[in-house]
ZAMARGU-4260 file (C-alpha; in steps of 0.2 Angstrom, whole numbers, plus 5000, padded with zeros to 4 digits):
<rodrens>
0) 4906/4879/5062 | 4914/4886/5078 | 4910/4884/5096 | 4911/4898/5109 | 4916/4895/5127
5) 4907/4909/5136 | 4913/4906/5154 | 4929/4897/5161 | 4936/4895/5178 | 4953/4899/5172
10) 4965/4899/5158 | 4983/4894/5161 | 4999/4901/5153 | 4999/4887/5140 | 4982/4893/5134
15) 4973/4878/5141 | 4955/4882/5147 | 4949/4875/5164 | 4930/4872/5165 | 4921/4865/5180
20) 4904/4857/5181 | 4893/4843/5189 | 4886/4826/5184 | 4873/4824/5196 | 4881/4827/5213
25) 4898/4823/5207 | 4909/4838/5203 | 4919/4837/5186 | 4933/4846/5179 | 4937/4848/5160
30) 4954/4854/5154 | 4953/4859/5136 | 4968/4861/5125 | 4966/4870/5109 | 4971/4859/5094
35) 4981/4874/5087 | 4991/4877/5102 | 5007/4871/5094 | 5002/4877/5077 | 4999/4896/5078
40) 4990/4907/5065 | 5004/4912/5053 | 4992/4917/5039 | 4983/4929/5051 | 4965/4925/5047
45) 4960/4922/5066 | 4960/4903/5064 | 4974/4891/5070 | 4981/4884/5054 | 4980/4866/5061
50) 4962/4868/5062 | 4959/4873/5044 | 4961/4856/5037 | 4945/4851/5046 | 4935/4866/5039
55) 4928/4869/5022 | 4932/4885/5013 | 4918/4893/5003 | 4913/4909/4994 | 4900/4919/5004
60) 4885/4922/4993 | 4889/4909/4980 | 4875/4897/4984 | 4875/4887/4968 | 4894/4884/4969
65) 4897/4890/4951 | 4911/4902/4957 | 4902/4918/4954 | 4889/4929/4962 | 4874/4932/4951
70) 4855/4932/4951 | 4855/4913/4951 | 4861/4914/4970 | 4847/4924/4978 | 4834/4915/4967
75) 4841/4898/4973 | 4839/4903/4991 | 4822/4910/4988 | 4817/4893/4980 | 4823/4884/4995
80) 4814/4895/5008 | 4797/4897/4999 | 4795/4884/4985 | 4802/4868/4992 | 4819/4869/4983
85) 4835/4861/4989 | 4845/4870/5002 | 4863/4873/4998 | 4876/4860/5003 | 4886/4875/5011
90) 4875/4884/5023 | 4889/4897/5027 | 4889/4902/5008 | 4870/4905/5009 | 4872/4916/5024
95) 4876/4931/5013 | 4875/4944/5027 | 4884/4934/5040 | 4871/4935/5053 | 4871/4917/5058
100) 4855/4912/5050 | 4847/4908/5033 | 4832/4919/5029 | 4825/4931/5016 | 4837/4944/5023
105) 4851/4935/5014 | 4842/4935/4997 | 4838/4954/4999 | 4856/4957/5004 | 4862/4949/4988
110) 4849/4957/4977 | 4853/4974/4984 | 4872/4972/4980 | 4868/4966/4963 | 4855/4979/4957
115) 4855/4994/4969 | 4873/4996/4973 | 4873/4990/4991 | 4890/4989/4999 | 4893/4970/5003
120) 4906/4965/5016 | 4924/4964/5009 | 4924/4945/5010 | 4908/4942/5000 | 4913/4932/4984
125) 4930/4929/4991 | 4937/4912/4996 | 4937/4911/5015 | 4934/4901/5031 | 4920/4905/5042
130) 4926/4914/5058 | 4909/4918/5064 | 4902/4907/5079 | 4886/4900/5073 | 4876/4884/5070
135) 4879/4884/5051 | 4890/4872/5042 | 4898/4869/5025 | 4898/4851/5019 | 4903/4855/5001
140) 4909/4870/4991 | 4914/4866/4974 | 4920/4883/4969 | 4933/4885/4983 | 4948/4876/4990
145) 4962/4879/5003 | 4974/4884/4990 | 4961/4897/4984 | 4961/4905/5001 | 4980/4906/5002
150) 4981/4914/4985 | 4968/4927/4988 | 4975/4931/5005 | 4992/4933/4997 | 4984/4945/4984
155) 4976/4955/4998 | 4993/4957/5008 | 5002/4963/4992 | 4988/4975/4986 | 4993/4994/4986
160) 4994/5003/5003 | 4996/4988/5014 | 4994/4992/5032 | 4984/5008/5028 | 4970/5015/5037
165) 4953/5014/5028 | 4945/5032/5027 | 4930/5029/5016 | 4921/5017/5004 | 4911/5021/4989
170) 4899/5008/4981 | 4892/5010/4964 | 4888/5002/4947 | 4900/5002/4932 | 4899/4996/4915
175) 4914/4984/4912 | 4916/4973/4896 | 4898/4975/4891 | 4890/4970/4908 | 4886/4980/4924
180) 4897/4977/4938 | 4894/4982/4957 | 4910/4989/4963 | 4917/4997/4979 | 4932/5009/4979
185) 4941/5011/4996 | 4951/5026/5000 | 4966/5023/5012 | 4978/5034/5021 | 4995/5024/5019
190) 5008/5023/5032 | 5019/5035/5023 | 5005/5048/5023 | 5000/5047/5005 | 4982/5042/5000
195) 4977/5028/4989 | 4961/5023/4981 | 4959/5004/4979 | 4946/4994/4971 | 4941/4982/4985
200) 4926/4974/4977 | 4921/4970/4959 | 4906/4958/4956 | 4899/4955/4938 | 4880/4955/4938
205) 4879/4947/4921 | 4867/4961/4916 | 4871/4969/4899 | 4875/4987/4898 | 4878/4999/4883
</rodrens>
């Protein structure tokens, strides 16, 4: 859960935000100092590291908190929306398309990725903090922890072609280990001029295949 300040009177060299206003006829001035001012963002995820202890990491799309994305997740959301089922304790995880709301579009997004080969965002299924400003919150996510975020970020930084430029993405279904997987292969042009194809997404649908 993040808050946006859409207008400010000034921002000083220390990064403090000066906002003016009124309480009745009396003018008021607020000086907002970011909590992460003395704690920058060394992990590079766009959130001051000092703030992350107050945030709940989650896996986007994992509504039922079992650590995977499968048919049970969109079914759970549809039940909450239309059949009086319980809403997930982590709203951010249920916002599969990351548009800031919980609706049938999230269920369609997941079903498309599972069965039609739609291309989900790179973060779906991964352990993350929500960097999108919206009214959704995450009270509990049993399948994700701060250490998971750090580990997955380390894996991303160390993948082939770090620092490369994304040229194209190809999403399709592939039979792996007896079940259908929705996968995405990304083609990068690396800093040294070579090209690398990296599998950036692999989601087991749980559906048996030949």
